[in-house]
C-alpha positions in Angstrom: 18.5 35.5 1.0 21.8 34.5 2.6 23.6 31.3 1.7 25.6 29.0 3.9 28.8 27.1 3.1 28.9 23.3 3.3 31.5 20.6 2.5 30.1 17.9 0.3 30.7 14.3 1.5 29.5 12.8 -1.7 28.8 13.9 -5.3 25.6 15.9 -5.7 24.3 16.4 -9.2 24.3 20.1 -10.2 26.1 21.1 -7.0 29.6 19.5 -6.8 31.9 16.7 -6.0 33.3 15.2 -2.8 35.3 17.7 -0.8 33.9 20.8 -2.6 32.9 23.7 -0.4 29.7 25.1 -1.9 27.2 27.8 -1.1 23.6 26.6 -0.7 20.4 28.0 0.7 19.9 27.4 4.4 16.7 25.4 3.9 18.4 23.0 1.4 21.2 22.4 3.8 19.0 22.1 6.9 16.3 19.9 5.3 18.2 17.8 2.9 22.0 17.8 2.9 22.7 17.8 6.6 20.1 15.2 7.8 21.1 12.8 5.0 24.8 13.2 5.9 25.6 14.4 2.4 27.3 17.5 3.6 28.8 19.2 6.7 28.6 22.8 7.6 31.9 24.4 6.6 33.1 25.5 10.1 36.8 25.5 11.0 36.2 22.3 13.2 34.4 20.5 10.4 37.0 21.4 7.8 39.7 20.1 10.1 37.6 16.9 10.7 37.0 16.4 7.0 40.7 16.8 6.1 41.6 14.3 8.8 38.9 11.8 7.6 39.2 12.5 3.9 40.9 9.3 2.9 38.3 7.1 4.7 35.4 9.1 3.3 36.7 8.8 -0.3 37.5 5.1 0.2 33.9 4.4 1.5 32.5 6.3 -1.5 34.7 4.3 -3.9 33.5 1.1 -2.3 29.8 2.0 -2.6 30.4 3.1 -6.2 32.0 -0.2 -7.1 29.0 -2.1 -5.5 26.6 0.1 -7.4 28.5 -0.5 -10.7 28.2 -4.3 -10.2 24.4 -3.9 -9.6 24.2 -1.7 -12.7 25.8 -4.4 -14.8 23.1 -6.9 -13.6 20.3 -4.4 -14.1 21.5 -3.1 -17.5 19.3 -5.6 -19.4 16.3 -5.4 -17.0 12.9 -4.8 -18.5 9.8 -4.7 -16.3 6.1 -4.5 -17.0 3.2 -2.9 -15.1 -0.4 -3.8 -15.9 -3.0 -1.0 -15.5 -6.5 -0.4 -16.7 -6.7 2.1 -19.5 -9.1 3.8 -21.9 -9.4 2.8 -25.6 -7.1 5.8 -26.4 -4.4 4.5 -24.1 -4.9 6.9 -21.2 -4.5 5.2 -17.8 -7.2 5.3 -15.1 -4.7 6.6 -12.5 -1.0 6.7 -13.1 2.2 4.8 -12.6 4.5 6.4 -9.9 8.1 5.9 -8.8 6.8 3.7 -6.0 5.0 1.4 -8.4 8.2 1.1 -10.5 10.4 0.4 -7.4 8.0 -2.3 -6.4 8.3 -4.0 -9.8 12.1 -3.8 -9.7 12.0 -5.3 -6.2 10.0 -8.2 -7.6 12.7 -8.7 -10.2 15.2 -9.2 -7.4 16.8 -5.8 -6.8 16.6 -3.7 -3.7 15.6 -0.2 -4.8 13.8 2.7 -3.1 11.3 4.9 -4.8 13.6 7.9 -4.3 16.1 6.3 -6.6 13.7 6.3 -9.5 13.8 9.3 -11.9 10.6 9.6 -14.0 10.0 13.4 -13.7 6.3 13.0 -13.5 3.8 10.2 -13.1 3.2 8.1 -16.2 -0.4 8.4 -17.4 -0.5 6.5 -20.7 0.3 3.1 -22.1 3.6 2.4 -23.8 7.3 1.8 -23.3 9.4 4.1 -21.2 13.1 4.4 -20.3 13.4 4.8 -16.6 16.6 6.1 -14.9 17.5 4.4 -11.6 20.2 6.2 -9.5 22.1 3.5 -7.7 24.8 5.9 -6.5 25.4 9.6 -7.0 27.8 8.7 -9.8 26.1 5.5 -11.1 22.7 5.3 -12.8 21.1 2.7 -15.1 18.3 2.8 -17.6 15.5 0.2 -17.2 12.8 -0.5 -19.8 9.3 -0.2 -18.5 6.2 -1.5 -20.4 2.9 -0.1 -19.2 0.1 -2.2 -20.7 -3.5 -3.4 -20.2 -2.4 -7.1 -19.8 0.7 -9.1 -19.2 0.5 -10.5 -22.8 0.4 -7.0 -24.2 3.3 -5.9 -22.1 5.4 -8.9 -23.3 4.5 -8.1 -26.9 5.6 -4.4 -26.4 8.9 -5.5 -24.9 9.7 -8.1 -27.6 9.0 -5.5 -30.4 11.6 -3.1 -28.8 14.2 -5.4 -27.4 16.2 -8.4 -28.8 14.9 -11.7 -27.4 17.8 -12.5 -25.1 17.5 -9.3 -23.0 14.0 -9.9 -21.7 13.8 -10.5 -18.0 10.5 -11.8 -16.5 
């Protein structure tokens, strides 16, 4: 399969940094990088445009990164809880998805999309989990998630793990 060259407009994990020209599969470029304005095709015109606009692109990226770092500082001590029905052995009837976690974080006062939550796979059992939230391609924060049968049980799980002053309700 043939690859195409693109210029990255922001950092992409596992691919490259701003201004890198990388080879990617056509479908990845067409369906993800180009529509989300993460990259430009590496044509002569786009390379010239990028070089002309490089300072502004890097300045915008630095500004959004700074904003993300401020939010990360506020979210650094965040712990959330989700109440679900479960069996006696701790298996959930259903699962906890990135959408559920994003909704809980929004309730805590932060504007997060489900696409920013990295859990790998849905959570299917009770317990405490470390959830990675990507605020910017270069900034992520870990949030503590307690999945429990009741709100009291969730608070008990969190207090066993975290010092008293870091609990956010």
